[in-house]
C-alpha positions in Angstrom: 33.7 -45.4 -62.0 34.7 -41.4 -61.7 36.4 -40.3 -58.4 37.5 -36.7 -57.9 38.5 -35.0 -54.7 39.4 -31.0 -54.3 38.5 -30.5 -57.9 35.1 -29.0 -59.3 33.7 -32.3 -61.2 32.4 -30.0 -64.2 32.5 -32.8 -67.2 30.3 -34.4 -64.7 28.2 -31.5 -63.9 27.3 -30.6 -67.0 26.4 -34.4 -68.0 24.0 -34.2 -65.1 22.4 -31.2 -65.9 21.9 -32.3 -70.0 20.7 -35.9 -68.6 17.6 -36.4 -66.2 18.1 -40.1 -66.1 21.7 -39.5 -65.2 20.9 -37.6 -62.1 18.1 -40.1 -61.3 20.5 -43.3 -61.5 22.8 -41.2 -58.8 20.1 -40.7 -56.4 19.0 -44.7 -57.0 22.7 -46.2 -56.2 22.8 -43.6 -53.2 19.2 -44.1 -51.7 16.8 -47.4 -51.3 13.5 -47.1 -52.9 10.6 -46.7 -50.2 7.7 -48.5 -51.8 7.2 -52.5 -51.9 8.9 -52.9 -55.6 12.5 -54.4 -55.7 15.2 -53.1 -58.3 16.9 -55.0 -61.0 19.4 -57.5 -59.5 23.3 -56.8 -60.6 26.3 -58.9 -60.1 28.4 -56.2 -57.8 29.9 -56.9 -54.6 28.6 -55.5 -51.5 32.4 -53.3 -51.3 31.5 -52.3 -54.5 28.0 -51.0 -54.6 28.9 -49.2 -51.0 31.6 -47.4 -53.1 29.4 -46.6 -56.0 27.1 -45.3 -53.7 29.8 -42.8 -51.8 30.9 -41.6 -55.2 27.4 -41.3 -56.4 26.7 -39.0 -53.2 30.0 -37.3 -53.4 28.7 -35.9 -57.3 25.5 -35.2 -56.5 27.1 -32.7 -53.4 29.4 -31.1 -56.4 27.1 -30.4 -58.9 27.5 -27.1 -59.9 25.8 -26.5 -63.2 21.6 -26.1 -63.0 19.5 -27.7 -66.1 18.6 -25.4 -67.9 21.4 -22.5 -67.1 22.4 -20.1 -69.2 24.5 -17.9 -67.2 22.7 -16.8 -64.7 19.7 -17.0 -66.7 17.7 -19.9 -67.5 15.9 -22.0 -70.7 13.1 -23.0 -69.2 11.7 -25.2 -71.3 14.9 -27.1 -70.4 14.7 -26.9 -66.9 10.8 -28.1 -66.9 11.4 -31.4 -68.7 14.4 -32.3 -67.1 13.1 -31.6 -63.8 9.8 -33.7 -64.9 11.9 -36.3 -66.3 14.1 -36.7 -63.1 10.8 -36.6 -61.2 9.0 -39.3 -63.3 11.5 -41.6 -63.0 13.0 -41.3 -59.6 8.9 -41.8 -59.0 9.0 -45.1 -61.1 12.0 -46.4 -59.3 10.6 -46.0 -55.4 11.9 -42.7 -54.7 9.9 -40.3 -55.2 10.3 -38.2 -51.9 14.2 -38.9 -51.5 13.9 -37.7 -55.5 12.3 -34.5 -54.6 14.3 -33.6 -51.5 17.7 -34.1 -54.1 16.2 -32.3 -56.6 15.5 -29.4 -54.2 19.0 -29.6 -53.0 20.4 -29.6 -56.5 18.5 -26.1 -57.4 18.6 -24.7 -53.9 22.4 -23.7 -55.9 20.2 -21.6 -58.4 21.7 -17.6 -59.3 18.6 -14.4 -57.4 16.4 -13.8 -60.2 16.4 -10.6 -62.4 14.8 -8.6 -60.0 17.8 -9.2 -57.3 15.4 -11.6 -55.1 16.3 -15.5 -53.9 15.3 -17.7 -56.2 15.7 -17.1 -59.5 12.2 -16.6 -61.1 12.9 -19.8 -62.7 12.4 -21.8 -60.2 10.3 -20.4 -58.5 8.3 -21.3 -60.9 9.3 -25.0 -60.7 8.4 -24.6 -57.0 4.6 -23.2 -57.5 4.1 -25.6 -60.2 5.5 -28.9 -58.9 3.8 -28.4 -55.2 6.0 -30.8 -53.4 6.9 -30.8 -49.6 9.9 -32.3 -49.9 11.4 -30.0 -52.6 10.6 -26.9 -50.7 12.2 -28.1 -47.9 15.2 -28.6 -49.8 15.5 -25.9 -51.4 15.3 -24.1 -47.8 17.5 -26.2 -46.5 20.1 -25.9 -49.1 20.0 -22.2 -49.0 21.0 -21.9 -45.3 23.8 -24.5 -45.6 25.1 -22.6 -48.6 25.6 -19.8 -45.9 28.8 -21.4 -44.7 31.5 -20.8 -41.7 30.8 -16.8 -40.5 33.3 -14.7 -38.7 32.1 -11.6 -36.4 33.3 -9.6 -33.7 33.2 -11.4 -29.9 30.4 -8.4 -28.9 28.9 -8.3 -32.0 25.7 -10.3 -31.4 23.1 -11.1 -34.6 23.6 -8.7 -35.9 24.2 -10.4 -39.2 21.8 -12.9 -38.5 19.0 -9.7 -38.1 20.0 -8.5 -41.4 19.6 -11.4 -43.7 16.4 -11.9 -41.3 14.9 -9.1 -42.7 16.0 -9.5 -46.1 14.4 -12.5 -46.8 10.9 -11.3 -44.7 10.8 -8.0 -46.8 11.8 -10.5 -50.2 8.7 -13.1 -49.1 6.7 -9.7 -49.1 8.1 -8.5 -52.5 6.7 -12.0 -54.3 4.4 -13.1 -52.0 1.4 -12.3 -54.9 3.1 -13.7 -58.1 5.1 -17.1 -56.1 2.9 -17.7 -52.7 4.8 -21.0 -51.8 8.4 -19.5 -52.4 7.7 -16.5 -50.1 6.5 -19.3 -47.4 9.9 -20.7 -48.4 11.3 -17.1 -48.2 9.5 -16.3 -44.5 11.1 -19.8 -43.2 14.5 -18.9 -44.0 14.0 -15.5 -42.5 12.5 -17.2 -39.1 15.5 -19.1 -38.8 17.8 -16.2 -39.1 16.0 -14.4 -36.5 16.1 -17.6 -34.4 20.1 -17.7 -34.8 20.4 -13.5 -33.8 18.9 -14.2 -30.6 21.0 -17.3 -30.4 24.1 -14.7 -31.0 22.9 -12.4 -28.5 22.3 -14.2 -25.8 26.5 -16.0 -26.6 27.2 -12.3 -26.2 24.9 -11.6 -22.7 26.7 -15.0 -21.2 30.3 -14.0 -21.9 29.6 -10.8 -19.7 
């Protein structure tokens, strides 16, 4: 068993990035199958199984090194081999949809591409090739959640969100022809920020 609090688990993150079966095992420990199959019986108490699931969840949430990553670039062969192996294991384990969801959340932590557009070109290639709605939705959600807490002048309204919305709309248009599925994700993110901007504007009006 491993445990970490308040630290970045770089060794474990590197191990997951190099071994897709490790990633798949973490998902299997946390989530139940969604088919009619059965997992192998383990000689663990209920408390041990619960503790293992909690730790696996924490590690999945803390992963910082992506498969195939080389600084801000990627070895696309290594990345795609990792993706395909992890998906295959999770499909065989009856966790195909949640597997794509967790893979999407993981790779949403990628840097921007060489053209200054997020996600990196290598991740765009994965999105276009895999064609999984669960993966796409998780990448969308992961990017939105990565923004964290914001601060602003009490009467600034949704200026920050409008700026972000416009950037994602522009980026989506820029890659529409080469990466249409990725462009749809960016359009969705842009719309979320547009709604957030309107919500912030209404809050300012209510203060008046």
